[in-house]
C-alpha positions as CSV (number, residue, x, y, z in Angstrom):
1,X,-16.2,-13.4,23.1
2,X,-13.5,-10.8,22.7
3,X,-13.0,-9.5,19.2
4,X,-9.4,-9.1,18.0
5,X,-8.8,-5.5,16.9
6,X,-8.2,-5.0,13.2
7,X,-7.7,-1.9,11.1
8,X,-7.1,-0.8,7.5
9,X,-5.0,2.3,6.9
10,X,-6.7,4.9,4.7
11,X,-4.5,7.9,4.1
12,X,-3.2,9.0,7.5
13,X,-5.9,7.2,9.5
14,X,-6.5,3.6,10.5
15,X,-10.1,2.6,10.3
16,X,-11.6,-0.2,12.3
17,X,-12.1,-3.3,10.2
18,X,-13.3,-6.9,10.5
19,X,-12.7,-9.6,7.8
20,X,-11.7,-7.0,5.3
21,X,-14.8,-4.8,5.8
22,X,-14.6,-1.3,7.2
23,X,-16.6,0.0,10.2
24,X,-19.2,2.0,8.3
25,X,-19.6,4.9,10.7
26,X,-15.9,5.4,11.0
27,X,-15.5,5.3,7.2
28,X,-18.3,7.8,6.6
29,X,-16.8,10.1,9.2
30,X,-13.5,10.1,7.3
31,X,-15.4,11.3,4.3
32,X,-17.3,13.9,6.2
33,X,-20.6,12.1,5.7
34,X,-23.1,11.8,8.6
35,X,-24.1,8.3,9.7
36,X,-27.8,7.8,8.6
37,X,-30.4,7.1,11.2
38,X,-31.9,4.5,8.9
39,X,-29.0,2.4,7.7
40,X,-31.1,-0.1,5.8
41,X,-32.7,2.6,3.7
42,X,-29.4,4.3,3.1
43,X,-27.7,1.1,2.1
44,X,-30.6,0.3,-0.3
45,X,-30.3,3.8,-1.8
46,X,-26.5,3.6,-2.2
47,X,-26.5,-0.1,-3.3
48,X,-24.4,-1.1,-0.3
49,X,-24.6,-4.9,0.4
50,X,-21.8,-5.5,2.9
51,X,-22.7,-7.7,5.9
52,X,-22.7,-6.6,9.5
53,X,-19.6,-7.3,11.6
54,X,-18.9,-7.4,15.3
55,X,-16.3,-4.8,16.3
56,X,-16.7,-5.6,20.0
57,X,-20.1,-4.2,20.7
58,X,-22.3,-6.4,18.6
59,X,-23.1,-6.4,14.9
60,X,-22.5,-3.1,13.2
61,X,-22.8,-1.8,9.6
62,X,-19.8,-2.2,7.3
63,X,-18.5,-1.0,3.9
64,X,-16.5,-3.1,1.6
65,X,-13.4,-1.4,0.2
66,X,-15.0,-1.0,-3.3
67,X,-18.0,0.6,-1.6
68,X,-15.9,3.0,0.4
69,X,-14.0,4.0,-2.8
70,X,-17.3,4.5,-4.7
71,X,-18.7,6.7,-1.9
72,X,-15.5,8.6,-1.6
73,X,-15.4,9.6,-5.3
74,X,-19.1,10.5,-5.4
75,X,-19.0,12.7,-2.3
76,X,-18.3,16.4,-2.4
77,X,-17.5,17.2,1.3
78,X,-14.2,18.9,2.0
79,X,-13.0,15.7,3.7
80,X,-14.0,13.6,0.6
81,X,-12.2,16.0,-1.7
82,X,-9.0,15.7,0.3
83,X,-9.3,12.0,0.1
84,X,-9.9,12.2,-3.6
85,X,-6.7,14.2,-4.1
86,X,-4.8,11.6,-2.1
87,X,-6.4,8.7,-4.1
88,X,-5.5,10.4,-7.4
89,X,-1.9,10.6,-6.3
90,X,-1.9,6.9,-5.5
91,X,-3.3,6.0,-8.9
92,X,-0.6,8.1,-10.6
93,X,2.1,6.4,-8.6
94,X,0.7,3.0,-9.5
95,X,0.6,3.8,-13.2
96,X,4.2,5.0,-12.9
97,X,5.3,1.7,-11.4
98,X,6.4,3.3,-8.1
99,X,8.1,0.4,-6.3
100,X,7.9,2.3,-3.0
101,X,4.1,2.2,-3.3
102,X,4.4,-1.5,-4.0
103,X,6.4,-2.0,-0.8
104,X,3.8,-0.1,1.2
105,X,1.0,-2.3,-0.2
106,X,2.9,-5.5,0.5
107,X,3.6,-4.4,4.1
108,X,-0.1,-3.6,4.6
109,X,-1.2,-7.1,3.6
110,X,-2.0,-9.2,6.7
111,X,-1.3,-12.5,5.0
112,X,2.1,-13.7,6.2
113,X,2.6,-15.7,2.9
114,X,1.8,-12.7,0.7
115,X,5.3,-11.3,0.7
116,X,6.7,-14.7,-0.2
117,X,4.3,-14.9,-3.1
118,X,5.1,-11.4,-4.3
119,X,8.8,-12.1,-4.2
120,X,8.3,-15.3,-6.2
121,X,6.0,-13.4,-8.7
122,X,8.6,-10.7,-9.3
123,X,11.4,-13.2,-9.5
124,X,9.4,-15.1,-12.1
125,X,8.8,-12.0,-14.1
126,X,12.6,-11.4,-14.2
127,X,13.3,-15.0,-15.2
128,X,10.8,-14.8,-18.0
129,X,12.3,-11.6,-19.3
130,X,15.8,-13.0,-19.2
131,X,14.7,-16.1,-21.1
132,X,13.0,-14.0,-23.8
133,X,16.1,-11.9,-24.2
134,X,18.3,-14.9,-24.5
135,X,16.0,-16.5,-27.0
136,X,16.0,-13.4,-29.2
137,X,19.8,-13.2,-29.1
138,X,20.0,-16.8,-30.3
139,X,17.8,-16.5,-33.3
140,X,14.4,-17.2,-31.8
141,X,11.5,-15.7,-33.7
142,X,7.7,-15.5,-34.1
143,X,5.9,-18.4,-32.5
144,X,8.8,-19.7,-30.4
145,X,7.9,-17.4,-27.5
146,X,4.4,-18.8,-27.1
147,X,5.6,-22.3,-27.6
148,X,8.1,-21.9,-24.8
149,X,5.3,-20.8,-22.5
150,X,3.2,-23.7,-23.5
151,X,5.9,-26.2,-22.7
152,X,6.5,-24.6,-19.3
153,X,2.8,-24.5,-18.5
154,X,2.2,-28.1,-19.5
155,X,5.2,-29.4,-17.6
156,X,4.8,-27.4,-14.3
157,X,1.0,-26.8,-14.3
158,X,-0.4,-29.6,-16.3
159,X,-2.6,-27.2,-18.2
160,X,-2.6,-24.6,-20.9
161,X,-2.9,-20.9,-20.0
162,X,-6.4,-20.3,-21.2
163,X,-7.8,-23.3,-19.1
164,X,-5.8,-22.2,-16.0
165,X,-7.0,-18.6,-16.2
166,X,-10.6,-19.8,-16.5
167,X,-10.3,-22.2,-13.6
168,X,-8.5,-19.8,-11.3
169,X,-10.5,-16.7,-12.3
170,X,-7.5,-14.5,-13.4
171,X,-6.7,-12.5,-16.4
172,X,-2.9,-13.0,-16.2
173,X,-1.9,-16.6,-16.0
174,X,0.9,-16.1,-13.5
175,X,-1.3,-14.1,-11.1
176,X,-3.2,-17.3,-10.6
177,X,-0.2,-19.4,-9.6
178,X,0.8,-20.3,-6.1
179,X,4.3,-19.7,-4.8
180,X,5.7,-23.1,-5.5
181,X,4.4,-23.0,-9.1
182,X,6.1,-19.6,-9.6
183,X,9.4,-20.9,-8.2
184,X,9.3,-23.9,-10.4
185,X,8.7,-21.8,-13.5
186,X,11.4,-19.4,-12.5
187,X,13.9,-22.3,-12.1
188,X,12.9,-23.8,-15.4
189,X,13.1,-20.6,-17.4
190,X,16.5,-19.6,-15.8
191,X,17.9,-23.1,-16.5
192,X,16.8,-22.9,-20.1
193,X,18.3,-19.4,-20.6
194,X,21.6,-20.6,-19.1
195,X,21.6,-23.8,-21.2
196,X,21.0,-21.9,-24.4
197,X,24.0,-19.7,-23.7
198,X,26.3,-22.5,-22.6
199,X,25.4,-24.8,-25.5
200,X,25.3,-22.1,-28.1
201,X,22.1,-23.3,-29.7
202,X,20.5,-21.2,-32.4
203,X,17.1,-21.1,-34.0
204,X,13.6,-22.0,-32.9
205,X,13.8,-25.8,-33.1
206,X,17.1,-26.0,-31.2
207,X,15.8,-23.7,-28.5
208,X,12.6,-25.6,-28.1
209,X,14.5,-28.9,-27.9
210,X,16.6,-27.6,-25.0
211,X,13.5,-26.3,-23.2
212,X,11.6,-29.6,-23.6
213,X,14.6,-31.5,-22.3
214,X,14.9,-29.4,-19.2
215,X,11.1,-29.2,-18.6
216,X,11.0,-33.0,-18.5
217,X,13.9,-33.2,-16.1
218,X,12.4,-30.6,-13.8
219,X,9.0,-32.4,-13.9
220,X,10.6,-35.8,-13.0
221,X,12.8,-34.3,-10.3
222,X,9.8,-32.6,-8.7
223,X,7.7,-35.7,-8.8
224,X,10.5,-37.8,-7.2
225,X,11.0,-35.3,-4.4
226,X,7.2,-35.4,-3.6
227,X,6.4,-39.1,-3.8
228,X,4.7,-40.1,-0.7
229,X,4.0,-36.5,0.4
230,X,0.2,-35.5,0.2
231,X,-0.5,-32.2,-1.5
232,X,0.1,-29.3,0.9
233,X,2.0,-31.4,3.4
234,X,5.6,-30.4,4.3
235,X,7.9,-27.9,2.6
236,X,8.9,-28.4,-1.0
237,X,12.5,-29.4,-1.7
238,X,14.4,-26.9,-3.8
239,X,14.9,-27.7,-7.5
240,X,18.4,-28.5,-8.6
241,X,20.5,-25.5,-9.7
242,X,20.8,-24.8,-13.4
243,X,24.3,-26.1,-13.4
244,X,23.1,-29.5,-12.5
245,X,20.8,-29.8,-15.5
246,X,23.1,-29.9,-18.4
């Protein structure tokens, strides 16, 4: 059986990979480390547990990406020190919020749906910020921000944040949402922000009343559009525009 070629870019080099695991010999070579004659003993000593993968010539040793990073920072060869310098630069760019680095990471992801999810995630972040800003301008204070989130989560996700984070194994609620859920939340929060502005409501109770009303409308519209469609079948119909809600 022919193995489809895969690779993961590390610095200026592309290392052979299968299923997200690096070809161990190639990875060690990049770090200037010799491939051990007794891989099992070496793996035991270094606490390496990645499974063998077939790169076209039968099963061969692999390294997971965390294992590669750990070995890279622990090694003191000239090649490893060059890699460490590059890795430190990447970490600094990440902490600075370098969007060019984000674009590079997104482009490197082999999942064709990943960019759609990322676009939805960033759009949702902007919708959330816009809603919070609108609420603050219209007299929202203290607990209203958390209450708005609770209403959104109950309506769109059918759960509270703590339960969802636990069930989906994430620390940030919206990192655990799928693309459709993010799009629904973005629509709901954008619609609420617009309705608050257009209706001129003021204060926590009035703001929450608008949000509850729109959340209920969005939930009912979503349910009506998906009646008779099993989960995961077909493309979701778009939610109505904010101007159609109120």
